[in-house]
N, CA, C and O atoms as a Tripos MOL2 file, in Angstrom:
@<TRIPOS>MOLECULE
protein
  304   303    76     0     0
PROTEIN
NO_CHARGES

@<TRIPOS>ATOM
      1 N           5.3800   37.8840  -62.1930 N.3       1 MET1
      2 CA          4.2330   38.6490  -62.6520 C.3       1 MET1
      3 C           3.2580   38.9480  -61.5220 C.2       1 MET1
      4 O           2.0430   38.8930  -61.7110 O.2       1 MET1
      5 N           3.7800   39.2570  -60.3790 N.am      2 THR2
      6 CA          2.9010   39.5560  -59.2580 C.3       2 THR2
      7 C           2.9210   41.0310  -58.8970 C.2       2 THR2
      8 O           2.3290   41.4220  -57.8910 O.2       2 THR2
      9 N           3.5850   41.8590  -59.6880 N.am      3 ASP3
     10 CA          3.6090   43.2760  -59.3920 C.3       3 ASP3
     11 C           2.2430   43.9040  -59.6630 C.2       3 ASP3
     12 O           1.4020   43.3200  -60.3470 O.2       3 ASP3
     13 N           2.0390   45.0850  -59.1240 N.am      4 ALA4
     14 CA          0.7340   45.7510  -59.2380 C.3       4 ALA4
     15 C           0.3460   45.9990  -60.6830 C.2       4 ALA4
     16 O          -0.8060   45.7800  -61.0560 O.2       4 ALA4
     17 N           1.2840   46.4510  -61.5030 N.am      5 SER5
     18 CA          0.9430   46.7200  -62.8980 C.3       5 SER5
     19 C           0.6210   45.4330  -63.6440 C.2       5 SER5
     20 O          -0.2440   45.4260  -64.5190 O.2       5 SER5
     21 N           1.3110   44.3380  -63.3060 N.am      6 GLY6
     22 CA          1.0280   43.0480  -63.9340 C.3       6 GLY6
     23 C          -0.3520   42.5490  -63.5800 C.2       6 GLY6
     24 O          -1.0820   42.0650  -64.4450 O.2       6 GLY6
     25 N          -0.7150   42.6610  -62.3160 N.am      7 ASN7
     26 CA         -2.0530   42.2380  -61.9160 C.3       7 ASN7
     27 C          -3.1060   43.0850  -62.6000 C.2       7 ASN7
     28 O          -4.1440   42.5680  -63.0130 O.2       7 ASN7
     29 N          -2.8560   44.3720  -62.7240 N.am      8 ASN8
     30 CA         -3.7810   45.2730  -63.3910 C.3       8 ASN8
     31 C          -3.9240   44.8950  -64.8650 C.2       8 ASN8
     32 O          -5.0280   44.9140  -65.4080 O.2       8 ASN8
     33 N          -2.8180   44.5550  -65.5060 N.am      9 THR9
     34 CA         -2.8490   44.1570  -66.9150 C.3       9 THR9
     35 C          -3.6300   42.8650  -67.0860 C.2       9 THR9
     36 O          -4.4490   42.7500  -67.9990 O.2       9 THR9
     37 N          -3.3870   41.8970  -66.2230 N.am     10 LYS10
     38 CA         -4.1340   40.6360  -66.2920 C.3      10 LYS10
     39 C          -5.6300   40.8860  -66.1120 C.2      10 LYS10
     40 O          -6.4530   40.3110  -66.8240 O.2      10 LYS10
     41 N          -5.9730   41.7480  -65.1570 N.am     11 GLU11
     42 CA         -7.3870   42.0670  -64.9320 C.3      11 GLU11
     43 C          -8.0110   42.7160  -66.1610 C.2      11 GLU11
     44 O          -9.1390   42.3850  -66.5280 O.2      11 GLU11
     45 N          -7.2970   43.6310  -66.7990 N.am     12 LYS12
     46 CA         -7.8170   44.2880  -68.0040 C.3      12 LYS12
     47 C          -8.0480   43.2680  -69.1160 C.2      12 LYS12
     48 O          -9.0680   43.3100  -69.8040 O.2      12 LYS12
     49 N          -7.0980   42.3550  -69.2850 N.am     13 ILE13
     50 CA         -7.2390   41.3260  -70.3170 C.3      13 ILE13
     51 C          -8.4340   40.4350  -70.0120 C.2      13 ILE13
     52 O          -9.2210   40.1240  -70.9070 O.2      13 ILE13
     53 N          -8.5750   40.0260  -68.7710 N.am     14 LEU14
     54 CA         -9.6970   39.1650  -68.3870 C.3      14 LEU14
     55 C         -11.0340   39.8730  -68.5750 C.2      14 LEU14
     56 O         -12.0030   39.2550  -69.0150 O.2      14 LEU14
     57 N         -11.0950   41.1560  -68.2490 N.am     15 GLU15
     58 CA        -12.3280   41.9240  -68.4550 C.3      15 GLU15
     59 C         -12.6800   41.9960  -69.9370 C.2      15 GLU15
     60 O         -13.8410   41.8430  -70.3150 O.2      15 GLU15
     61 N         -11.6750   42.2300  -70.7690 N.am     16 LEU16
     62 CA        -11.9170   42.2800  -72.2150 C.3      16 LEU16
     63 C         -12.4290   40.9430  -72.7440 C.2      16 LEU16
     64 O         -13.3820   40.9040  -73.5220 O.2      16 LEU16
     65 N         -11.8040   39.8600  -72.3280 N.am     17 LEU17
     66 CA        -12.2270   38.5420  -72.7950 C.3      17 LEU17
     67 C         -13.6330   38.2130  -72.2960 C.2      17 LEU17
     68 O         -14.4020   37.5450  -72.9870 O.2      17 LEU17
     69 N         -13.9610   38.6820  -71.1050 N.am     18 LYS18
     70 CA        -15.3130   38.4670  -70.5720 C.3      18 LYS18
     71 C         -16.3410   39.2470  -71.3930 C.2      18 LYS18
     72 O         -17.4490   38.7660  -71.6300 O.2      18 LYS18
     73 N         -15.9700   40.4440  -71.8220 N.am     19 ALA19
     74 CA        -16.8720   41.2940  -72.6040 C.3      19 ALA19
     75 C         -16.9830   40.8530  -74.0610 C.2      19 ALA19
     76 O         -17.8930   41.2750  -74.7750 O.2      19 ALA19
     77 N         -16.0460   39.9970  -74.5030 N.am     20 HIS20
     78 CA        -16.0280   39.5440  -75.8970 C.3      20 HIS20
     79 C         -15.9720   38.0180  -75.9550 C.2      20 HIS20
     80 O         -14.9270   37.4470  -76.2670 O.2      20 HIS20
     81 N         -17.0920   37.3570  -75.6570 N.am     21 PRO21
     82 CA        -17.0950   35.8880  -75.6530 C.3      21 PRO21
     83 C         -16.8440   35.2760  -77.0300 C.2      21 PRO21
     84 O         -16.5940   34.0750  -77.1330 O.2      21 PRO21
     85 N         -16.9090   36.0840  -78.0890 N.am     22 GLU22
     86 CA        -16.6250   35.5880  -79.4360 C.3      22 GLU22
     87 C         -15.1280   35.3910  -79.6550 C.2      22 GLU22
     88 O         -14.7170   34.8270  -80.6690 O.2      22 GLU22
     89 N         -14.3170   35.8520  -78.7120 N.am     23 GLY23
     90 CA        -12.8730   35.6800  -78.7840 C.3      23 GLY23
     91 C         -12.1800   36.9030  -79.3680 C.2      23 GLY23
     92 O         -12.7620   37.6440  -80.1600 O.2      23 GLY23
     93 N         -10.9360   37.1010  -78.9670 N.am     24 LEU24
     94 CA        -10.1440   38.2330  -79.4440 C.3      24 LEU24
     95 C          -8.7410   37.7650  -79.8030 C.2      24 LEU24
     96 O          -8.2160   36.8160  -79.2220 O.2      24 LEU24
     97 N          -8.1510   38.4450  -80.7650 N.am     25 THR25
     98 CA         -6.7510   38.1840  -81.1050 C.3      25 THR25
     99 C          -5.8700   39.0030  -80.1660 C.2      25 THR25
    100 O          -6.3370   39.9380  -79.5170 O.2      25 THR25
    101 N          -4.6060   38.6450  -80.1030 N.am     26 ILE26
    102 CA         -3.6630   39.4100  -79.2870 C.3      26 ILE26
    103 C          -3.5790   40.8400  -79.7990 C.2      26 ILE26
    104 O          -3.4900   41.7790  -79.0070 O.2      26 ILE26
    105 N          -3.6060   41.0110  -81.1020 N.am     27 GLU27
    106 CA         -3.5460   42.3610  -81.6700 C.3      27 GLU27
    107 C          -4.7560   43.1950  -81.2410 C.2      27 GLU27
    108 O          -4.6160   44.3730  -80.9110 O.2      27 GLU27
    109 N          -5.9360   42.5860  -81.2460 N.am     28 SER28
    110 CA         -7.1410   43.3010  -80.8080 C.3      28 SER28
    111 C          -7.0190   43.7120  -79.3490 C.2      28 SER28
    112 O          -7.3260   44.8460  -78.9840 O.2      28 SER28
    113 N          -6.5710   42.7820  -78.5260 N.am     29 ILE29
    114 CA         -6.4220   43.0680  -77.0940 C.3      29 ILE29
    115 C          -5.4110   44.2020  -76.9000 C.2      29 ILE29
    116 O          -5.6620   45.1350  -76.1370 O.2      29 ILE29
    117 N          -4.2820   44.1210  -77.5830 N.am     30 SER30
    118 CA         -3.2510   45.1470  -77.4080 C.3      30 SER30
    119 C          -3.7510   46.5220  -77.8510 C.2      30 SER30
    120 O          -3.4240   47.5280  -77.2220 O.2      30 SER30
    121 N          -4.5310   46.5750  -78.9140 N.am     31 ASN31
    122 CA         -5.1050   47.8580  -79.3510 C.3      31 ASN31
    123 C          -6.1040   48.3970  -78.3430 C.2      31 ASN31
    124 O          -6.1480   49.6030  -78.1000 O.2      31 ASN31
    125 N          -6.9050   47.5220  -77.7540 N.am     32 MET32
    126 CA         -7.9460   47.9580  -76.8190 C.3      32 MET32
    127 C          -7.3760   48.4550  -75.4930 C.2      32 MET32
    128 O          -7.9080   49.3950  -74.9030 O.2      32 MET32
    129 N          -6.3060   47.8340  -75.0260 N.am     33 ILE33
    130 CA         -5.7430   48.2810  -73.7440 C.3      33 ILE33
    131 C          -4.4600   49.0990  -73.9390 C.2      33 ILE33
    132 O          -3.7950   49.4760  -72.9740 O.2      33 ILE33
    133 N          -4.1340   49.3610  -75.1950 N.am     34 ARG34
    134 CA         -3.0090   50.2380  -75.5480 C.3      34 ARG34
    135 C          -1.6960   49.7940  -74.9190 C.2      34 ARG34
    136 O          -0.9750   50.5820  -74.3070 O.2      34 ARG34
    137 N          -1.4100   48.5100  -75.0890 N.am     35 LEU35
    138 CA         -0.1250   47.9460  -74.6820 C.3      35 LEU35
    139 C           0.5090   47.2780  -75.8870 C.2      35 LEU35
    140 O          -0.1850   46.8820  -76.8230 O.2      35 LEU35
    141 N           1.8190   47.1540  -75.8630 N.am     36 HIS36
    142 CA          2.5350   46.5080  -76.9620 C.3      36 HIS36
    143 C           2.0780   45.0610  -77.0960 C.2      36 HIS36
    144 O           1.7730   44.3970  -76.1050 O.2      36 HIS36
    145 N           2.0360   44.5900  -78.3210 N.am     37 ARG37
    146 CA          1.6040   43.2170  -78.6090 C.3      37 ARG37
    147 C           2.4240   42.1890  -77.8470 C.2      37 ARG37
    148 O           1.8750   41.1920  -77.3760 O.2      37 ARG37
    149 N           3.7270   42.4110  -77.7160 N.am     38 GLN38
    150 CA          4.5860   41.4600  -76.9960 C.3      38 GLN38
    151 C           4.2290   41.3990  -75.5140 C.2      38 GLN38
    152 O           4.3030   40.3310  -74.9070 O.2      38 GLN38
    153 N           3.8480   42.5150  -74.9330 N.am     39 THR39
    154 CA          3.4420   42.5450  -73.5270 C.3      39 THR39
    155 C           2.1650   41.7450  -73.3460 C.2      39 THR39
    156 O           2.0610   40.9440  -72.4170 O.2      39 THR39
    157 N           1.1990   41.9520  -74.2190 N.am     40 VAL40
    158 CA         -0.0570   41.2080  -74.1520 C.3      40 VAL40
    159 C           0.2030   39.7210  -74.3430 C.2      40 VAL40
    160 O          -0.3940   38.8910  -73.6570 O.2      40 VAL40
    161 N           1.0890   39.3830  -75.2710 N.am     41 THR41
    162 CA          1.4320   37.9780  -75.5200 C.3      41 THR41
    163 C           1.9690   37.3260  -74.2510 C.2      41 THR41
    164 O           1.5950   36.1960  -73.9360 O.2      41 THR41
    165 N           2.8270   38.0100  -73.5270 N.am     42 LYS42
    166 CA          3.3860   37.4870  -72.2750 C.3      42 LYS42
    167 C           2.2710   37.1470  -71.2880 C.2      42 LYS42
    168 O           2.2820   36.0750  -70.6830 O.2      42 LYS42
    169 N           1.3250   38.0420  -71.1280 N.am     43 TYR43
    170 CA          0.2420   37.8070  -70.1770 C.3      43 TYR43
    171 C          -0.7250   36.7310  -70.6640 C.2      43 TYR43
    172 O          -1.2190   35.9370  -69.8640 O.2      43 TYR43
    173 N          -0.9940   36.6980  -71.9520 N.am     44 ILE44
    174 CA         -1.8710   35.6610  -72.5030 C.3      44 ILE44
    175 C          -1.2670   34.2820  -72.2670 C.2      44 ILE44
    176 O          -1.9720   33.3580  -71.8630 O.2      44 ILE44
    177 N           0.0360   34.1350  -72.5150 N.am     45 PHE45
    178 CA          0.6750   32.8410  -72.2810 C.3      45 PHE45
    179 C           0.6780   32.4770  -70.8010 C.2      45 PHE45
    180 O           0.5440   31.3030  -70.4550 O.2      45 PHE45
    181 N           0.8300   33.4630  -69.9250 N.am     46 TRP46
    182 CA          0.7530   33.2030  -68.4900 C.3      46 TRP46
    183 C          -0.6550   32.7260  -68.1260 C.2      46 TRP46
    184 O          -0.8070   31.7490  -67.3920 O.2      46 TRP46
    185 N          -1.6790   33.4080  -68.6320 N.am     47 LEU47
    186 CA         -3.0670   33.0280  -68.3500 C.3      47 LEU47
    187 C          -3.4020   31.6700  -68.9610 C.2      47 LEU47
    188 O          -4.1670   30.9010  -68.3770 O.2      47 LEU47
    189 N          -2.8430   31.3700  -70.1210 N.am     48 ASP48
    190 CA         -3.0360   30.0610  -70.7480 C.3      48 ASP48
    191 C          -2.4110   28.9680  -69.8800 C.2      48 ASP48
    192 O          -3.0120   27.9140  -69.6720 O.2      48 ASP48
    193 N          -1.2170   29.2210  -69.3820 N.am     49 GLY49
    194 CA         -0.5450   28.2630  -68.5070 C.3      49 GLY49
    195 C          -1.2780   28.0560  -67.1910 C.2      49 GLY49
    196 O          -1.2070   26.9820  -66.5930 O.2      49 GLY49
    197 N          -1.9830   29.0870  -66.7440 N.am     50 ALA50
    198 CA         -2.7720   28.9990  -65.5100 C.3      50 ALA50
    199 C          -4.1450   28.3980  -65.7800 C.2      50 ALA50
    200 O          -4.9680   28.2970  -64.8710 O.2      50 ALA50
    201 N          -4.3960   28.0000  -67.0250 N.am     51 ASP51
    202 CA         -5.6510   27.3720  -67.4420 C.3      51 ASP51
    203 C          -6.8590   28.2880  -67.2850 C.2      51 ASP51
    204 O          -7.9550   27.8410  -66.9470 O.2      51 ASP51
    205 N          -6.6370   29.5820  -67.5370 N.am     52 VAL52
    206 CA         -7.7070   30.5790  -67.4470 C.3      52 VAL52
    207 C          -8.2010   30.9550  -68.8410 C.2      52 VAL52
    208 O          -9.3620   31.3180  -69.0250 O.2      52 VAL52
    209 N          -7.3010   30.8610  -69.8160 N.am     53 VAL53
    210 CA         -7.6040   31.2700  -71.1900 C.3      53 VAL53
    211 C          -7.5280   30.0610  -72.1060 C.2      53 VAL53
    212 O          -6.6890   29.1770  -71.9320 O.2      53 VAL53
    213 N          -8.4200   30.0430  -73.0830 N.am     54 TYR54
    214 CA         -8.4370   29.0080  -74.1180 C.3      54 TYR54
    215 C          -8.0310   29.6690  -75.4220 C.2      54 TYR54
    216 O          -8.5240   30.7500  -75.7450 O.2      54 TYR54
    217 N          -7.1410   29.0390  -76.1770 N.am     55 ARG55
    218 CA         -6.6680   29.5730  -77.4550 C.3      55 ARG55
    219 C          -7.1040   28.6430  -78.5710 C.2      55 ARG55
    220 O          -7.0200   27.4220  -78.4460 O.2      55 ARG55
    221 N          -7.5800   29.2450  -79.6880 N.am     56 ARG56
    222 CA         -8.0460   28.4400  -80.8250 C.3      56 ARG56
    223 C          -7.6370   29.1050  -82.1230 C.2      56 ARG56
    224 O          -7.8630   30.2990  -82.3220 O.2      56 ARG56
    225 N          -7.0280   28.3160  -83.0120 N.am     57 ARG57
    226 CA         -6.6450   28.8110  -84.3400 C.3      57 ARG57
    227 C          -7.8750   28.8490  -85.2390 C.2      57 ARG57
    228 O          -8.6370   27.8850  -85.3120 O.2      57 ARG57
    229 N          -8.0540   29.9700  -85.9180 N.am     58 VAL58
    230 CA         -9.1170   30.1360  -86.9020 C.3      58 VAL58
    231 C          -8.4490   30.7360  -88.1320 C.2      58 VAL58
    232 O          -8.1900   31.9380  -88.1910 O.2      58 VAL58
    233 N          -8.1750   29.8830  -89.1080 N.am     59 GLY59
    234 CA         -7.4150   30.3470  -90.2720 C.3      59 GLY59
    235 C          -6.0300   30.7750  -89.8420 C.2      59 GLY59
    236 O          -5.3090   30.0050  -89.2070 O.2      59 GLY59
    237 N          -5.6520   31.9920  -90.1800 N.am     60 SER60
    238 CA         -4.3340   32.4910  -89.8070 C.3      60 SER60
    239 C          -4.3350   33.1950  -88.4510 C.2      60 SER60
    240 O          -3.2750   33.5860  -87.9610 O.2      60 SER60
    241 N          -5.4970   33.3610  -87.8460 N.am     61 ALA61
    242 CA         -5.6130   34.0580  -86.5590 C.3      61 ALA61
    243 C          -5.7170   33.0600  -85.4060 C.2      61 ALA61
    244 O          -6.1410   31.9180  -85.5860 O.2      61 ALA61
    245 N          -5.3240   33.5160  -84.2320 N.am     62 THR62
    246 CA         -5.5390   32.7490  -83.0090 C.3      62 THR62
    247 C          -6.4640   33.5730  -82.1270 C.2      62 THR62
    248 O          -6.1430   34.7000  -81.7500 O.2      62 THR62
    249 N          -7.6150   32.9980  -81.8040 N.am     63 LEU63
    250 CA         -8.5720   33.6770  -80.9420 C.3      63 LEU63
    251 C          -8.3840   33.2060  -79.5130 C.2      63 LEU63
    252 O          -8.0300   32.0530  -79.2640 O.2      63 LEU63
    253 N          -8.6250   34.1110  -78.5820 N.am     64 HIS64
    254 CA         -8.4630   33.8280  -77.1610 C.3      64 HIS64
    255 C          -9.7940   34.0550  -76.4630 C.2      64 HIS64
    256 O         -10.4820   35.0470  -76.7050 O.2      64 HIS64
    257 N         -10.1410   33.1170  -75.5950 N.am     65 TYR65
    258 CA        -11.4190   33.1370  -74.8740 C.3      65 TYR65
    259 C         -11.1480   32.8720  -73.4060 C.2      65 TYR65
    260 O         -10.1140   32.3120  -73.0430 O.2      65 TYR65
    261 N         -12.0870   33.2800  -72.5670 N.am     66 LEU66
    262 CA        -12.0360   32.8420  -71.1760 C.3      66 LEU66
    263 C         -12.4010   31.3720  -71.1350 C.2      66 LEU66
    264 O         -13.3920   30.9590  -71.7380 O.2      66 LEU66
    265 N         -11.6200   30.5910  -70.4400 N.am     67 LYS67
    266 CA        -11.8600   29.1490  -70.3800 C.3      67 LYS67
    267 C         -13.2180   28.8490  -69.7610 C.2      67 LYS67
    268 O         -13.8900   27.9070  -70.1810 O.2      67 LYS67
    269 N         -13.6320   29.6310  -68.7720 N.am     68 GLU68
    270 CA        -14.9310   29.3900  -68.1370 C.3      68 GLU68
    271 C         -16.0730   29.5400  -69.1360 C.2      68 GLU68
    272 O         -17.0820   28.8430  -69.0290 O.2      68 GLU68
    273 N         -15.9260   30.4500  -70.1160 N.am     69 TYR69
    274 CA        -16.9480   30.6130  -71.1450 C.3      69 TYR69
    275 C         -16.9810   29.3950  -72.0580 C.2      69 TYR69
    276 O         -18.0550   28.8920  -72.3870 O.2      69 TYR69
    277 N         -15.8130   28.9220  -72.4650 N.am     70 VAL70
    278 CA        -15.7290   27.7510  -73.3480 C.3      70 VAL70
    279 C         -16.3000   26.5130  -72.6340 C.2      70 VAL70
    280 O         -17.0460   25.7370  -73.2300 O.2      70 VAL70
    281 N         -15.9430   26.3410  -71.3590 N.am     71 ASP71
    282 CA        -16.4520   25.2010  -70.5960 C.3      71 ASP71
    283 C         -17.9730   25.2600  -70.4410 C.2      71 ASP71
    284 O         -18.6360   24.2240  -70.4740 O.2      71 ASP71
    285 N         -18.5280   26.4570  -70.2720 N.am     72 SER72
    286 CA        -19.9930   26.5620  -70.1190 C.3      72 SER72
    287 C         -20.6980   26.2650  -71.4250 C.2      72 SER72
    288 O         -21.8150   25.7470  -71.4160 O.2      72 SER72
    289 N         -20.0670   26.5850  -72.5640 N.am     73 GLN73
    290 CA        -20.6590   26.2890  -73.8630 C.3      73 GLN73
    291 C         -20.6770   24.7850  -74.1440 C.2      73 GLN73
    292 O         -21.5960   24.2830  -74.7920 O.2      73 GLN73
    293 N         -19.6730   24.0770  -73.6600 N.am     74 LYS74
    294 CA        -19.5950   22.6310  -73.8590 C.3      74 LYS74
    295 C         -20.6560   21.8940  -73.0680 C.2      74 LYS74
    296 O         -21.1230   20.8350  -73.4880 O.2      74 LYS74
    297 N         -21.0450   22.4490  -71.9140 N.am     75 SER75
    298 CA        -22.0020   21.7700  -71.0610 C.3      75 SER75
    299 C         -23.4440   22.0190  -71.4850 C.2      75 SER75
    300 O         -24.3520   21.3440  -71.0010 O.2      75 SER75
    301 N         -23.6670   22.9760  -72.3790 N.am     76 ASP76
    302 CA        -25.0420   23.2710  -72.8470 C.3      76 ASP76
    303 C         -25.5560   22.2330  -73.8110 C.2      76 ASP76
    304 O         -26.6860   22.3390  -74.2880 O.2      76 ASP76
@<TRIPOS>BOND
     1     1     2 1
     2     2     3 1
     3     3     4 2
     4     3     5 am
     5     5     6 1
     6     6     7 1
     7     7     8 2
     8     7     9 am
     9     9    10 1
    10    10    11 1
    11    11    12 2
    12    11    13 am
    13    13    14 1
    14    14    15 1
    15    15    16 2
    16    15    17 am
    17    17    18 1
    18    18    19 1
    19    19    20 2
    20    19    21 am
    21    21    22 1
    22    22    23 1
    23    23    24 2
    24    23    25 am
    25    25    26 1
    26    26    27 1
    27    27    28 2
    28    27    29 am
    29    29    30 1
    30    30    31 1
    31    31    32 2
    32    31    33 am
    33    33    34 1
    34    34    35 1
    35    35    36 2
    36    35    37 am
    37    37    38 1
    38    38    39 1
    39    39    40 2
    40    39    41 am
    41    41    42 1
    42    42    43 1
    43    43    44 2
    44    43    45 am
    45    45    46 1
    46    46    47 1
    47    47    48 2
    48    47    49 am
    49    49    50 1
    50    50    51 1
    51    51    52 2
    52    51    53 am
    53    53    54 1
    54    54    55 1
    55    55    56 2
    56    55    57 am
    57    57    58 1
    58    58    59 1
    59    59    60 2
    60    59    61 am
    61    61    62 1
    62    62    63 1
    63    63    64 2
    64    63    65 am
    65    65    66 1
    66    66    67 1
    67    67    68 2
    68    67    69 am
    69    69    70 1
    70    70    71 1
    71    71    72 2
    72    71    73 am
    73    73    74 1
    74    74    75 1
    75    75    76 2
    76    75    77 am
    77    77    78 1
    78    78    79 1
    79    79    80 2
    80    79    81 am
    81    81    82 1
    82    82    83 1
    83    83    84 2
    84    83    85 am
    85    85    86 1
    86    86    87 1
    87    87    88 2
    88    87    89 am
    89    89    90 1
    90    90    91 1
    91    91    92 2
    92    91    93 am
    93    93    94 1
    94    94    95 1
    95    95    96 2
    96    95    97 am
    97    97    98 1
    98    98    99 1
    99    99   100 2
   100    99   101 am
   101   101   102 1
   102   102   103 1
   103   103   104 2
   104   103   105 am
   105   105   106 1
   106   106   107 1
   107   107   108 2
   108   107   109 am
   109   109   110 1
   110   110   111 1
   111   111   112 2
   112   111   113 am
   113   113   114 1
   114   114   115 1
   115   115   116 2
   116   115   117 am
   117   117   118 1
   118   118   119 1
   119   119   120 2
   120   119   121 am
   121   121   122 1
   122   122   123 1
   123   123   124 2
   124   123   125 am
   125   125   126 1
   126   126   127 1
   127   127   128 2
   128   127   129 am
   129   129   130 1
   130   130   131 1
   131   131   132 2
   132   131   133 am
   133   133   134 1
   134   134   135 1
   135   135   136 2
   136   135   137 am
   137   137   138 1
   138   138   139 1
   139   139   140 2
   140   139   141 am
   141   141   142 1
   142   142   143 1
   143   143   144 2
   144   143   145 am
   145   145   146 1
   146   146   147 1
   147   147   148 2
   148   147   149 am
   149   149   150 1
   150   150   151 1
   151   151   152 2
   152   151   153 am
   153   153   154 1
   154   154   155 1
   155   155   156 2
   156   155   157 am
   157   157   158 1
   158   158   159 1
   159   159   160 2
   160   159   161 am
   161   161   162 1
   162   162   163 1
   163   163   164 2
   164   163   165 am
   165   165   166 1
   166   166   167 1
   167   167   168 2
   168   167   169 am
   169   169   170 1
   170   170   171 1
   171   171   172 2
   172   171   173 am
   173   173   174 1
   174   174   175 1
   175   175   176 2
   176   175   177 am
   177   177   178 1
   178   178   179 1
   179   179   180 2
   180   179   181 am
   181   181   182 1
   182   182   183 1
   183   183   184 2
   184   183   185 am
   185   185   186 1
   186   186   187 1
   187   187   188 2
   188   187   189 am
   189   189   190 1
   190   190   191 1
   191   191   192 2
   192   191   193 am
   193   193   194 1
   194   194   195 1
   195   195   196 2
   196   195   197 am
   197   197   198 1
   198   198   199 1
   199   199   200 2
   200   199   201 am
   201   201   202 1
   202   202   203 1
   203   203   204 2
   204   203   205 am
   205   205   206 1
   206   206   207 1
   207   207   208 2
   208   207   209 am
   209   209   210 1
   210   210   211 1
   211   211   212 2
   212   211   213 am
   213   213   214 1
   214   214   215 1
   215   215   216 2
   216   215   217 am
   217   217   218 1
   218   218   219 1
   219   219   220 2
   220   219   221 am
   221   221   222 1
   222   222   223 1
   223   223   224 2
   224   223   225 am
   225   225   226 1
   226   226   227 1
   227   227   228 2
   228   227   229 am
   229   229   230 1
   230   230   231 1
   231   231   232 2
   232   231   233 am
   233   233   234 1
   234   234   235 1
   235   235   236 2
   236   235   237 am
   237   237   238 1
   238   238   239 1
   239   239   240 2
   240   239   241 am
   241   241   242 1
   242   242   243 1
   243   243   244 2
   244   243   245 am
   245   245   246 1
   246   246   247 1
   247   247   248 2
   248   247   249 am
   249   249   250 1
   250   250   251 1
   251   251   252 2
   252   251   253 am
   253   253   254 1
   254   254   255 1
   255   255   256 2
   256   255   257 am
   257   257   258 1
   258   258   259 1
   259   259   260 2
   260   259   261 am
   261   261   262 1
   262   262   263 1
   263   263   264 2
   264   263   265 am
   265   265   266 1
   266   266   267 1
   267   267   268 2
   268   267   269 am
   269   269   270 1
   270   270   271 1
   271   271   272 2
   272   271   273 am
   273   273   274 1
   274   274   275 1
   275   275   276 2
   276   275   277 am
   277   277   278 1
   278   278   279 1
   279   279   280 2
   280   279   281 am
   281   281   282 1
   282   282   283 1
   283   283   284 2
   284   283   285 am
   285   285   286 1
   286   286   287 1
   287   287   288 2
   288   287   289 am
   289   289   290 1
   290   290   291 1
   291   291   292 2
   292   291   293 am
   293   293   294 1
   294   294   295 1
   295   295   296 2
   296   295   297 am
   297   297   298 1
   298   298   299 1
   299   299   300 2
   300   299   301 am
   301   301   302 1
   302   302   303 1
   303   303   304 2
@<TRIPOS>SUBSTRUCTURE
     1 MET1         2 RESIDUE 1 A MET
     2 THR2         6 RESIDUE 1 A THR
     3 ASP3        10 RESIDUE 1 A ASP
     4 ALA4        14 RESIDUE 1 A ALA
     5 SER5        18 RESIDUE 1 A SER
     6 GLY6        22 RESIDUE 1 A GLY
     7 ASN7        26 RESIDUE 1 A ASN
     8 ASN8        30 RESIDUE 1 A ASN
     9 THR9        34 RESIDUE 1 A THR
    10 LYS10       38 RESIDUE 1 A LYS
    11 GLU11       42 RESIDUE 1 A GLU
    12 LYS12       46 RESIDUE 1 A LYS
    13 ILE13       50 RESIDUE 1 A ILE
    14 LEU14       54 RESIDUE 1 A LEU
    15 GLU15       58 RESIDUE 1 A GLU
    16 LEU16       62 RESIDUE 1 A LEU
    17 LEU17       66 RESIDUE 1 A LEU
    18 LYS18       70 RESIDUE 1 A LYS
    19 ALA19       74 RESIDUE 1 A ALA
    20 HIS20       78 RESIDUE 1 A HIS
    21 PRO21       82 RESIDUE 1 A PRO
    22 GLU22       86 RESIDUE 1 A GLU
    23 GLY23       90 RESIDUE 1 A GLY
    24 LEU24       94 RESIDUE 1 A LEU
    25 THR25       98 RESIDUE 1 A THR
    26 ILE26      102 RESIDUE 1 A ILE
    27 GLU27      106 RESIDUE 1 A GLU
    28 SER28      110 RESIDUE 1 A SER
    29 ILE29      114 RESIDUE 1 A ILE
    30 SER30      118 RESIDUE 1 A SER
    31 ASN31      122 RESIDUE 1 A ASN
    32 MET32      126 RESIDUE 1 A MET
    33 ILE33      130 RESIDUE 1 A ILE
    34 ARG34      134 RESIDUE 1 A ARG
    35 LEU35      138 RESIDUE 1 A LEU
    36 HIS36      142 RESIDUE 1 A HIS
    37 ARG37      146 RESIDUE 1 A ARG
    38 GLN38      150 RESIDUE 1 A GLN
    39 THR39      154 RESIDUE 1 A THR
    40 VAL40      158 RESIDUE 1 A VAL
    41 THR41      162 RESIDUE 1 A THR
    42 LYS42      166 RESIDUE 1 A LYS
    43 TYR43      170 RESIDUE 1 A TYR
    44 ILE44      174 RESIDUE 1 A ILE
    45 PHE45      178 RESIDUE 1 A PHE
    46 TRP46      182 RESIDUE 1 A TRP
    47 LEU47      186 RESIDUE 1 A LEU
    48 ASP48      190 RESIDUE 1 A ASP
    49 GLY49      194 RESIDUE 1 A GLY
    50 ALA50      198 RESIDUE 1 A ALA
    51 ASP51      202 RESIDUE 1 A ASP
    52 VAL52      206 RESIDUE 1 A VAL
    53 VAL53      210 RESIDUE 1 A VAL
    54 TYR54      214 RESIDUE 1 A TYR
    55 ARG55      218 RESIDUE 1 A ARG
    56 ARG56      222 RESIDUE 1 A ARG
    57 ARG57      226 RESIDUE 1 A ARG
    58 VAL58      230 RESIDUE 1 A VAL
    59 GLY59      234 RESIDUE 1 A GLY
    60 SER60      238 RESIDUE 1 A SER
    61 ALA61      242 RESIDUE 1 A ALA
    62 THR62      246 RESIDUE 1 A THR
    63 LEU63      250 RESIDUE 1 A LEU
    64 HIS64      254 RESIDUE 1 A HIS
    65 TYR65      258 RESIDUE 1 A TYR
    66 LEU66      262 RESIDUE 1 A LEU
    67 LYS67      266 RESIDUE 1 A LYS
    68 GLU68      270 RESIDUE 1 A GLU
    69 TYR69      274 RESIDUE 1 A TYR
    70 VAL70      278 RESIDUE 1 A VAL
    71 ASP71      282 RESIDUE 1 A ASP
    72 SER72      286 RESIDUE 1 A SER
    73 GLN73      290 RESIDUE 1 A GLN
    74 LYS74      294 RESIDUE 1 A LYS
    75 SER75      298 RESIDUE 1 A SER
    76 ASP76      302 RESIDUE 1 A ASP
């Protein structure tokens, strides 16, 4: 996942999560950046493995947040 388009996709996802500290679902992210849900899922799992994204189940949905935002909320 080091190709130019992959880095661009990761950056778009990170920008979206930064702009939406309330968290976003994979479906929301895929609609906003107009990529297939499976493609977004691949990048979200990569970012989760890199400890950049935090995932939380809320009912039947899974919300995704920037880990730095979650960590800053815990320290307040």
